[in-house]
C-alpha positions as CSV (number, residue, x, y, z in Angstrom):
1,X,102.5,113.7,103.7
2,X,99.3,113.8,102.8
3,X,96.2,114.7,100.0
4,X,94.7,118.1,100.5
5,X,90.7,118.0,100.3
6,X,88.2,120.8,100.8
7,X,84.6,120.0,101.8
8,X,82.0,122.7,101.7
9,X,81.8,124.0,105.1
10,X,84.9,122.4,106.8
11,X,88.0,121.8,105.6
12,X,90.8,119.2,106.7
13,X,94.2,121.5,106.4
14,X,96.6,119.2,107.8
15,X,97.1,115.8,108.9
16,X,100.7,114.9,111.0
17,X,102.0,111.6,112.4
18,X,104.0,112.1,114.9
19,X,106.4,110.0,113.9
20,X,108.0,109.5,110.4
21,X,108.3,105.9,111.6
22,X,106.7,103.1,113.8
23,X,107.9,100.0,115.1
24,X,105.2,97.2,115.3
25,X,103.7,98.0,118.7
26,X,104.4,101.4,119.3
27,X,101.3,104.0,120.0
28,X,101.5,107.7,119.0
29,X,99.4,110.4,118.0
30,X,98.2,112.4,114.5
31,X,97.3,115.8,114.5
32,X,94.6,117.3,112.5
33,X,93.9,120.9,111.7
34,X,90.2,121.7,110.6
35,X,89.4,125.1,109.5
36,X,85.9,126.5,108.7
37,X,85.2,128.4,106.0
38,X,81.7,129.4,106.1
39,X,79.9,132.8,108.0
40,X,79.0,130.6,110.5
41,X,80.6,128.6,113.3
42,X,79.9,124.6,113.2
43,X,80.3,121.2,115.1
44,X,82.8,118.8,114.9
45,X,80.7,115.8,116.1
46,X,83.1,112.6,115.0
47,X,87.0,113.1,113.9
48,X,88.8,109.5,113.1
49,X,91.7,107.7,111.8
50,X,91.3,104.0,109.6
51,X,94.5,102.2,109.7
52,X,94.1,99.4,107.1
53,X,96.8,96.5,108.5
54,X,98.3,93.8,107.2
55,X,99.6,90.9,109.8
56,X,102.8,89.4,109.3
57,X,100.6,86.6,108.4
58,X,98.7,88.1,105.4
59,X,95.5,89.0,107.5
60,X,94.2,92.0,106.2
61,X,92.7,94.9,109.4
62,X,91.3,97.4,109.6
63,X,91.1,99.5,112.7
64,X,89.2,102.9,113.8
65,X,91.1,105.2,116.5
66,X,88.8,108.2,117.7
67,X,90.0,111.9,118.9
68,X,90.3,112.1,122.6
69,X,89.0,115.4,122.5
70,X,85.4,115.2,123.7
71,X,83.0,115.8,121.0
72,X,81.0,117.7,120.2
73,X,82.9,121.1,119.9
74,X,82.2,124.1,118.1
75,X,85.0,125.9,116.1
76,X,83.9,129.9,115.1
77,X,84.3,131.0,111.8
78,X,86.8,131.8,109.9
79,X,88.4,129.7,112.5
80,X,91.1,126.6,112.8
81,X,91.4,124.1,115.5
82,X,94.0,121.4,115.8
83,X,93.3,117.8,117.9
84,X,94.8,114.7,118.3
85,X,94.4,111.1,117.7
86,X,95.8,108.5,119.6
87,X,97.3,105.3,117.7
88,X,98.5,102.1,118.9
89,X,99.5,99.6,116.7
90,X,99.5,95.5,117.1
91,X,102.8,94.0,117.6
92,X,101.9,91.4,114.8
93,X,101.9,94.5,112.1
94,X,103.9,93.5,108.9
95,X,106.3,96.2,107.7
96,X,106.3,98.6,104.8
97,X,103.3,101.2,104.0
98,X,100.0,101.8,104.8
99,X,97.6,105.1,104.2
100,X,95.1,105.9,106.7
101,X,92.4,107.5,106.4
102,X,91.5,110.7,108.7
103,X,87.7,111.8,108.4
104,X,85.5,113.9,110.4
105,X,82.0,114.3,110.7
106,X,80.5,118.4,111.4
107,X,77.4,120.4,111.5
108,X,76.9,123.4,110.3
109,X,74.8,125.9,112.6
110,X,71.5,127.0,110.8
111,X,71.5,130.8,112.0
112,X,68.0,130.8,110.6
113,X,66.7,127.7,111.7
114,X,68.8,127.9,115.4
115,X,70.0,124.4,114.8
116,X,72.6,122.6,113.8
117,X,73.0,120.3,110.4
118,X,74.4,117.7,109.1
119,X,77.6,119.6,106.7
120,X,80.7,118.2,105.8
121,X,82.4,114.8,105.9
122,X,86.0,115.4,105.4
123,X,88.8,113.7,105.1
124,X,92.6,113.5,104.4
125,X,95.3,110.5,104.0
126,X,98.6,110.2,105.3
127,X,101.3,108.1,104.5
128,X,102.4,106.2,107.4
129,X,105.7,103.4,107.5
130,X,106.5,100.6,109.9
131,X,109.8,99.5,110.0
132,X,111.0,96.5,110.2
133,X,112.2,94.4,113.5
134,X,114.9,93.0,111.8
135,X,115.9,96.1,110.9
136,X,116.7,97.3,114.7
137,X,117.9,94.0,115.1
138,X,120.5,94.3,112.2
139,X,121.3,98.2,113.9
140,X,121.9,96.5,116.8
141,X,124.0,93.3,115.6
142,X,126.0,96.4,113.8
143,X,127.1,97.8,116.5
144,X,128.2,95.1,118.6
145,X,130.2,93.8,115.9
146,X,131.5,97.2,115.5
147,X,131.9,97.5,118.9
148,X,133.6,93.8,118.8
149,X,136.3,94.0,116.0
150,X,137.3,97.6,117.8
151,X,137.9,95.3,121.1
152,X,139.7,92.8,119.1
153,X,141.7,95.4,117.6
154,X,142.6,96.7,121.0
155,X,143.8,93.6,122.1
156,X,146.4,93.1,119.1
157,X,148.1,96.0,119.8
158,X,148.3,95.7,123.6
159,X,149.8,92.2,123.2
160,X,151.8,93.0,120.1
161,X,153.1,96.3,122.5
162,X,153.7,93.7,125.4
163,X,155.5,90.8,123.0
164,X,157.7,93.8,121.9
165,X,158.2,94.8,125.2
166,X,159.0,91.4,126.8
167,X,161.7,90.7,124.0
168,X,163.2,93.7,124.6
169,X,163.5,92.8,128.3
170,X,165.1,89.2,126.9
171,X,167.4,91.2,124.6
172,X,168.7,92.6,127.7
173,X,169.3,90.0,129.9
174,X,171.1,87.6,127.0
175,X,173.0,90.6,125.5
176,X,174.8,92.1,128.9
177,X,178.3,90.6,129.2
178,X,178.9,88.7,132.1
179,X,181.9,90.3,134.4
180,X,184.2,88.8,136.5
181,X,183.3,88.4,140.4
182,X,185.8,90.4,141.9
183,X,188.4,89.2,144.3
184,X,188.4,89.9,147.8
């Protein structure tokens, strides 16, 4: 679901959305795994997802979402840490695909100077699909029509059965032979 990109000390090994399809106005999150491949520890100072939106009126808008984890957060050498970034889509977003960009800024611990130094800025691109609200309406209408069709068929079958029973009873009444009333 994305493009793997390696940085100098850190890399984003994966970034995934919690759903395969979103509707306008829905919320969710991006899970991001960050790996350190150096011998010293790193500190994650910023972790974001930026989504470029196209509104239904063709206006372009860009929104940046930040991780819910308190930063900075340290990761030990050779370790992977997973974070979540909550996202919330606007209600008037246009349907279709967009490519959110996950970015992180890190600092590498410099053992000799005993200080944090700016290190990397790895990125990761996702593919997010926003489904048309009309599809959901279509699915609901299709289900409603199927239920209505079933009800009409059931009504037709019931009517035919009752009409057949009524015709049979009428047949019995009219074909019954009349007998003379016995005289006492």
